[in-house]
C-alpha positions in Angstrom: 0.0 0.0 0.0 1.3 3.5 -0.9 0.4 6.8 0.8 0.8 10.1 -1.0 1.7 13.0 1.4 1.1 15.9 -1.0 3.6 18.3 -2.3 7.2 18.7 -1.0 9.6 21.5 -1.9 13.2 20.5 -1.2 16.1 22.9 -1.3 19.8 21.7 -1.2 21.9 24.4 0.4 25.6 25.4 0.2 26.7 27.6 3.1 28.7 30.8 2.5 32.5 30.1 2.3 33.3 32.5 5.2 30.8 30.8 7.5 31.5 28.1 9.9 29.1 25.1 10.0 27.8 26.4 13.4 27.2 29.9 12.1 25.3 28.5 9.2 23.0 26.3 11.3 22.5 29.0 13.8 21.3 31.5 11.3 19.2 28.9 9.5 17.5 27.7 12.6 17.2 31.0 14.5 16.6 33.6 11.9 15.5 32.1 8.6 13.3 29.3 10.0 11.3 31.9 11.9 10.4 33.5 8.6 9.9 30.2 6.7 7.4 28.8 9.2 5.1 31.7 8.6 4.5 30.8 4.9 0.9 30.5 4.2 -0.6 26.9 4.0 2.8 25.4 5.0 2.2 22.1 6.7 5.6 21.1 7.8 9.1 22.5 7.7 12.2 20.3 8.2 15.8 21.4 8.5 18.5 18.9 7.8 22.0 20.3 8.4 24.9 18.2 7.1 28.2 18.7 9.0 30.8 17.9 6.4 33.4 17.4 9.1 31.3 14.3 10.0 30.2 13.6 6.3 32.9 14.8 4.2 31.5 13.1 1.1 28.4 15.2 1.2 28.1 17.6 -1.7 25.9 20.0 0.3 25.7 21.6 3.8 22.1 20.9 4.3 18.7 20.6 2.8 15.2 21.7 3.9 11.8 20.2 3.2 8.7 22.4 3.0 5.5 20.4 2.9 2.2 21.6 1.3 -1.1 20.0 0.4 -0.6 20.9 -3.3 1.7 22.5 -5.8 -0.9 25.4 -5.9 -0.6 26.0 -2.2 3.3 26.1 -2.5 3.1 28.6 -5.4 0.7 30.7 -3.4 3.0 30.6 -0.4 6.1 31.5 -2.4 4.2 34.3 -4.2 3.1 35.9 -0.8 5.0 38.7 1.0 6.4 36.1 3.5 7.7 34.1 0.6 9.4 37.0 -0.9 11.0 37.8 2.5 12.1 34.2 2.9 13.7 34.1 -0.6 15.5 37.4 0.1 16.8 36.1 3.3 18.4 33.1 1.9 21.2 35.2 0.5 22.2 36.1 4.1 23.5 32.5 4.8 23.5 30.5 1.5 25.9 30.7 -1.3 23.9 28.6 -3.6 20.6 26.6 -3.5 19.4 23.9 -5.7 15.5 23.5 -5.5 13.4 20.6 -6.5 9.7 20.0 -6.5 8.5 16.5 -5.5 5.7 14.4 -4.4 6.6 12.0 -1.6 5.1 8.4 -1.8 5.6 6.2 1.2 5.4 2.5 0.8 4.2 0.5 3.8 6.5 -2.3 5.1 
């Protein structure tokens, strides 16, 4: 049996070169997340920092997951004033972001 959880937006993040991992995570969790969680119709926000000192093979410094009921809800959220503020804030702690849109399907075991 499969279960569809709606729309998920995932962003793979590369920290700024001058930042330490701790500075990157601190800004992400204490400043940026406080903006992101206010996005309209956001159901779930997950932060996944990756410490390359522990995982040197990782090509990214972290990724986030933003969950919505539909692609339309996500588009509405990102087009909102909070969405604009969140996108503008990313430049304060992220050098580069790679964004994907996906639908998560879970298989029961």
